[in-house]
N, C-alpha and C positions, 0 to 999 in steps of 0.2 A: 984290226979295224971293229966298228960296232959295225953290227946288224941291225933296222931297225923292218923291226916284224909286227905281227899284232897283240905279243906281251907286254912291249912299253904303248900302247892303246889304253890293252887290259890295267897298266899300271897305275894311268892317267886315271881313268876308270876308278880303280879303286880306291887309289886319292883324294879322286873329288866324292868318292863314296865315302870316306872315313871322316871327312876332311863334313862333309853335312850333316855325320852322326855322331859326330864330335861335338859342333854346334850345335845341336838340335838335344843332342842326351851331356856337355857337360859346360861348354860356352857358354850358350844362353841363362840357363840357370845362374851361375855365377857371377856373369854378369848382371845379372836383374838383380839377386843378393846387394853384388859391389854400388851399384847405379841404387837403391834403399836406403841402404846404409850408409851413403853421401849423403845422401835427403832427407835421413835423418839427422844425423851430424847438421847439417845446414840449418833444419828446424830447430836443434839444440843449440846451434851457434846465437841466431838470432831471437832464438831466446833468455838467451845470454846475455845479447845485450842492449833487450828492448832491458835486462833484469837491472844492470847496467845501469841502463838513460833513464830509468824508472826510482833507483836506487841514491843518483846522482841529486834528481829533479825532489827524490822527496828531504833529498839531504839542503838539497838549496833553499826549500821552501819551510825547514823545521828554524835553519841559522835564519832564516828570513822571522822565521815568531818569536823566536828567540832576542832579536834585536825590537822586534816589532816590542817583546811584548818584558824586555831593558825598558825603550826610552817610555813608555806609557808609566815604567815601574820612577824611572826619577820623573815623570813630571807629576804623578801623584803624590812622589816624593817631595821635587817644589814643594808645589801642592797646599802641605799640611805644614813644610815646613813657617812657609807664609802664614798659612792659618796658626800657627805655634807662636808666632815672630808677634802677631798680630792681640792675641789674648793677651799675651807677655802685657804689649804694647800695654793696653786697656789696667790689666792687674795691676802692673806698674802704677799708673797714672790714677786708679781707686783708691791704691796704701800714700801712690804721693796729697792727690787731696785729704783721705782720711786724719794722714799724717798731721797737715797744714790746719788740718780742725778742729785736730785734738791739739796742736800745736798754739789757737788762737784761744781755741777755748781754757786753754791753761795760763798762757799770757792775762786770761780776764781775769781766770780766777785768783789770780796770780797779785796782777792790780788791788780784786775786791779787797783782800788780805790783808794788803799790804794798808789799803786804806783802814780799814778795821782798822789794824794794830796801831794806825796812827793816831787814829778817833783814841785809843783806847790808850795812846803813849798819850796822846794828848792833855788826856783825861789827869792818869799819872801823875802828871809834869806839877800841873795845877796846885795837887795839892801835898805832892812830892814838897812845892815849890811852898806851901802853907805850912809845913811841917819842918822844913828849911824854918822859916822865919820867920817861927816858931821861936824854936830851937835858939836862935842865933837871937834872938830880940828877949826872948823870954816870954815872948805875951801873943794873942795873937792878933795875927794879922787881920 
């Protein structure tokens, strides 16, 4: 059987002193290092999460900026197209007006020339008819 004597008490005290010494010398510094490491990793995780959120926000704002720029570009393009179309209409209108004026002028010149030619031909008709009459009749008419 077991004898409970002073050696058991000495062993228990020895065990408690050993736990106290090991805790002070070995376990506490290791736990502090592990705690610091855990805090550092948690801080890094927060930094990573913040960086991911910032990147996502920046990506969204960049996408919004591109979308707005495209909309402004489309609006400006439409305005330029409208301005070009109105200028085109004005130019075509001017060309048509000039062509109509040129056509009227040409018709007037043609009518004037026709009248000149007609007057000249009428003068010639009299002379030719007199010459024909002279030749046919053999005398002056």
